[in-house]
N, C-alpha and C positions, 0 to 999 in steps of 0.2 A: 688488363685482361682483354683478350679478343673474344669473339663469339664462342670460341671453343670452351672457354672456362667461365664465362660470365655468369651462367646460371647453375654452375656445378655445385651440388650440395649432396651430402650423404648423412643426414641426421640420424643419430642413434647407432651408427656403425663406425668402426675404425676404418678409415680410408687410407689406402696405401700411398697416396700421393699428397693429400692435404690433411692438415690438422683441423681441430674443431673450430679454429678461428678463421679458416679459409686460407691459411698460409701454406705454401708448398713445404713438404717435409724436406729435410736436408738432402737425402739421396735423390729426391725428385726435382730439386730446384732447377738444375740445368735443363732437364727435360721440359719442365713446365715453361721456362723462359723461351726455350727454342720453339716449342710448338705454339707458344703465344704469338709468334710472328706469322703464323700460317693463316691464310683465309680458307674458307670452305672449299674453294676450287682446288687449292694446292693439296689440301687433305684428301680430297676425292681422287686427285691424281696419284698420290702416294698409295692410297688404298687399292686403286685399280692396278698399280704396279705390283703390289703384294699378291693380288689375286692372279695376275698373269704369271708371276714367278712360281706360285704354288702349282698352277696348271702345267707350266713348262717343266717343272722339276718332278711332276708326277706324284705329288704328295697326296695320298688318298687314305680313306678308311672305309670299312664296310659295315653296314648295319644289317644284322640278321633279320630284323623285322620287315625290311624292304622286300617287295616282291622281286625275286630274282637276285637278291642281295647285291644290288648295284653299288659300285664304288662311288663315293662322294669325294669332292675336293675337300681338303682339310680346312675346317673353319678357323680363321686366324684374324685376330684383332691387332691392328698395327700399333696401338698405344701400349708400350711395354710397362712392366711392373718392376719398379726399382726397390732394392733392399740394400742397406748399407752393410759393408763387409764385416764390421765389428759385431753386428747383430747376427749375421749369418754364421760367424765363427762359433757362437754359442749354440746355434742350432746344429751345426756340424758335429760338435762334441757330443751333444745329446743323441744324435743319430748313431754315431759310432758306439756309444755306450749301449744303446738299445739293441743294435744288431749283434753285438758281442754276446750280450746276455741271452738273446733268442737262439743263437747258435749253440750256446752251452746248454740251453734248455732242451733243444731238439736232440742233441747228442746224449743227454742224460736219459731222455724218454726211450731211446733205442738201446740203452745200456742198462744201468742199475736202477733207474727211476728213483733216485734219492729224493728228489723234490716231492714225489708222491709219498714215499715212505715217511718223510719228515712232516707230512701233513700240510705242506705249504700249497700244493696244487691238488685239488680234489680228485680222488681216484675215479669218481663217477663221470667227471668231465672228460677224462681221458678215455674211459670205457665207451663213451658215446660219441667220440670224435669221428667225424666222417673222413678225415684225412690222415689218421694214424694208420700206418701200413705195417702190420705184423711181419710181412716179408722182409722188412728192413732191420729187424731186431738183430743186434750183434754186428752190424756194419759200422766201420769207422772210416769215413772219407778222409782224405788228406787234411791234416790240421784240425780234424773234427769240425770242419766247416760244412754245413748242410745247405744253408741258404747263401749262395755265392753272390746272388743279385737280389736286392730288396728294394722295393719302392714303397716308401712310407708316405701316407697322405697327411698333410699338415693343414691346419686351419688357424686363423687368428680369431680371438674373441673381441668383444667390444672394447676391451682395454688394450688391444694390440698384442696380447701374449700368444705365442705359438703353442698349439696343442697337437698331439698326434691323434688323428681320427681313426686310422687303421694301418695295419702292416700287410704288405702284399709279398708273400714269400714263395708262392708257387711258380707262376710264370708272369712276373710283373711286366707290364708293357707301357709304352709311351716315351721311351728315351729317344727314339729316332725323331719324334716330333719336337722334343726339346731342342735338339741340335738343328733340325731343319728350320724351326722358328727363328733361331739365331741367324741362319744364313739369309732368310727372307728379310729379317729386320735390318741386316747390314745393307741389303739392297735398297731398302726403303729410306733408311736414315744413315747413309755413309758418313755424313758430316759429323754426326755425334760420336761415332766410333773413332774417327780420326782425331777428335778434340778431347775425348774423355777416356778414362781408364775403366772400362767395363770388363770384368773378369771373364775369361773364356770358358766355353763348355765343350769345345770340339776335341778335347783330350779323352773323352769317355771311351771311345772305341779302342784306343791304344791301351788304356788302363784295363779294360775288360779283357783284351787279348793277353796282356801280361798275366793277369790272374788265371785265365784258362790254361795258358801254357804251363804255369806253375803246378797245375794239377796232373800233368801227363805222367803216366806210369813208366814211360820210357824216357830216361834222363839223358841218353846218349845220342838222341836224334832230335831234329826239329819237329815238334809235335804237329800232327795233322788234326786240325780243329774243324768240326762240322757243326752247322746250325740245323737242328732238326725241326722242321715245320710241319704242321698238319696239312698244308697245301694252300692253293690259291684262294679257296673259299673261306679261309680263316680271316676274321676281322682285322688281325694284326699282320697280315701277310706282307704289306708294304714294309713293316718294320723288320721282318725276318730277312727279306731281300736286302734291306739297307744294312743291317748288322753284318750279314755275310760279306757284302761288298766292302764295307769299311774295314773289316778285320782281315780280308783276304782269305776267308774260310769257305769251305764248301757249303752250299745250301742243299740239304737233302730231305727227302721224305722217307718214311719208314721202309718203303719198298726199295729204296736205293741202297739200303744197308743189309748185311747178313752177318750172322755169327757162325763161324766155322767150328770144326771139331776141336780146335785148340782154345775155344772160348775167347777168341778175339773178335773184334768187330771190324768188318771190312765194308768199304763202299764200292759199288760197281761203277767203274769208269771205262772210257774208251780204250784206256791203256791196260785194262785188267784190274783185278781186285787191289785196293789200296787200304792199308790198315788205318783205322781211325783211333786216335788216342784220347780225344776229349770231345764230348758232345754237349753243346749248349742247346738244351732241349726246350722247345716252346710248345710241347705237347703235355697234357695233363697226365699224372701218374697212371690213371686207370686205363690209358690207351697206349702206353709206351711198349708193352710187351704182352702179347696175347697168350704166351705160355704161363704167365704169372697172374695177370690181372684180367681184363675183359677178353674172353676168348674170341669175341666177334669184332675186335678192333682191327681196322684196316689202316690205322695211322702209325702203328708201332712196328717193332722189329722182333720177331721171335728169338729168344735167347739173350736179349739185351741185359736183363737183370742178372742172368747167369754170368755174363762177361764182366758186369760191374762188381758182382760179389767176388769174382776171381781176382779182381784188382787189375784187369787188363784194359779197362777203359774208365775214364772219369766222366761223370755226368753232373752237369750244373743246370739248374739247382738239383741237388741230390734227390732221388725219389724219397718220399716221406717227409720232406721239409715242410710240406703244407700243413702238417699237424699244428704248426704255430700260426698258420694263416687262417685263423678262426676268431670270430669276433668275441666269443666267450673267453678264449685264451687271452685275447687283447686286454680284457678287464683285469687280468692277473699280472700284466707285464711289470708294473711297479714292484710287486712282490718278487717277481722273477729276478729283476735287477738287484734287489736287496739280497736275495738268497745267494746268487752266484757271484756277485761282485762286491757285496757288502757296501753298497752305495745307494744313495737316494737318486731317483730318476731325475735327470737334468731337463728332460722334456716331459711335461705332464700329459696324462691321458685326459680325454673328455670324460666327465663323470658318467658312470654307466650303471644301469640296473640289470641284473641277471634274472631273467624270468624263471629260471630253474629254482631260484630261491623264493620260498613262499612269501616272505615279507615284501621282497622286491616285486614279485608278480602282482600282489595286491595293489601296490602303489601304481604299477604300470597300467593295470586294467582300469583303475580309477581315474587315470590322467591321460588316456589315449589322445585326447583332443589337444594336448600341449607337448607331447613327446614325439621323438623320431624313433620308430621301431624298425630293427634290422634283423634279417635272418643271419645265422652264424656264418654261412659259407657262400652267400651270393656275392656278386661283384657287378660293377657297371651301373650301380644305382637301381638295380632291379629288385623287386620283392620288398621294397620299403614302404612304410607308412609315415608320411609327414603329417603329424597330427593336426596342426593349425590349418592345413590346407585339405584336410580329408572330409569326406562325407560321413554321415551316420552309418550308412551301409558299409563303407570301407572299414570303419572302426569296429563294427560288429563282426565283420569277416576276420579281422586281425585278432579280435578277442577270442574267437573260436580257434584260430590257428595257434595262438599262444597256449590256450588251455589243453589242446591236443598234444602239443610237442613243446613244452616250455624250455627244454634244453636248447632249442634251435633259435631262440630269440633273445636279443638284448634291447634295451631302450636307453636313449640319451636325451638330454634337453635339446630343444630347438635353439641352436646357437645363433648369435648375432654375427654371422660370418662377415669378415672384412670385405670391403668393396675396393674396386680399382676403376679408374676412368676408362671407359670403353666407348669406342666410336660408334654411335648409333645415329643414322640419318644425318651425318655431318656434324653432330655435336657430341661432346663428352657427357656420358651418363654413368652413374655408379652402377656397377654390376658385381654380384658376389663372386668370390674366387676361392680356390684352394690351391695347394701346391704339392706336387709329387717330386721330391728329390730322389736320386738313385744312389744306393750304397753298394759298393763292390767289395766283398770280403775276400781275403787271400791268406794263405798259410804264412805264418811268421812275419806278418806286417800289419800295420794299422789299416783299417778299412778306408777305402777311397770314397769320398762323398762329392757329388757333383756341385759345382758352383751355382747354386740355385736349383732349378728343376723345371718341370712342366707345370706352368700355371694354367689351370683350367678355369673357364669363366662361364657363368650362367648367363647366356645372352638374353634370355627373356626377363623382363622387368619383374623384380620381386622373387624370381625363382632361386632356389637353393641347389638345384640339380645341375652340376657342372659337366656331366658326362657327355661327350660328343654324340653318343648314340641316342641321347635324349634331348638334343637341342642345344648343347653346350658348345663352347669354342675354346680357344687357347690364346695365350700371349707369350711373348718372349719375357723371360725373367732376367733382370739385370742386377747382378751383385756389383755394387759400385764401390770402388776402392776408397778407403777412408780419407785419402788426401783430396778426393773429389767432393767429399761431404762437407 
């Protein structure tokens, strides 16, 4: 062991690189040996090279809370997170099962609502859903797929078992950073990629484009695909530009599009109007069409929903898919899988208490100091209470919020999130991580799951908040071929 690993310990947590005895796990063995030959100077040189690559590649994100919403360089840790392929194969099957059932669930809610009539999913949960869109009732997207792109957040517990923490089915972000992390990692450790079989992630854009092309209402022409962005001030604008460039698609804002009298969507170009067949939208439902949703929206296109209902344009993710992107709905996913697929969930949920349930609510209110409380429809780590790190005043505030609107809150145990070695001041230190793989669903084919995903890391010691907007960073995720393990 050199200085990098000599003092590395992660007591009480499952560590991604080392077992409880301090031995490198099989998928991390080659990496640990290789980095064990580095001194602090060499590690600092590699880290500086990564920082330079990130700046030269223009990899940024925006934090809304910053004055002026200044772009920041993407926070990247050079020590990757290795996972063996045979383990990932089980995760992949669980994600495919999960997204298949969720698409069936959304399709049912906008059609016959059998799952509600059969008493499996509570009618009051649907009635109070912030993301159920009555305007979408009766619609049938191609293949009954509503959530074409899903990003499910995974965590490991102290025993190393993967759990699904939440599902993101509205406008999931982060896939560009997953791919760019790999490009930076290859620059930092080219020797490892030459010597070992680390499975690729750079096929995502082509898989996504194939899926979007399959949605086109015009089968006799090459589809014209557009990425709809809210604009340069959106925190994920880098990703919108990246996706359009990788797919060879148009990058458009709502004002770049119009719907003509034929109920078709056209983009304004220097060559005149050009029909758009498929829109990969990164704009929330409420803002995509001021004729139907928010009349004050400047981000959408009037008539877009009319064109979609007429079958003249495909939209991914479909409007209304966010009804399943709800942390209360999340708690019912095992039952949803059982109902539609007659199977048990291959990936477990984190145990959850629904504050709308009287018994659950009493338990939550009595144990706020030990639980994590989440609002049903927030993202980015905002609006949460992390009980063990909260103050009495914060717990009092959340107790009031829960009692005023119990449907809006769930609670979960404070998990012993797994850790991964992270370079801190020249030494490896354990930091908590999660993982967001991406699943692309397509008509008449199995869902595509990325080889790994975006590993997010809480850079602050002891922190469980991995979001980049709140001080988190990211790592390259290596799915290591079994012959290397």
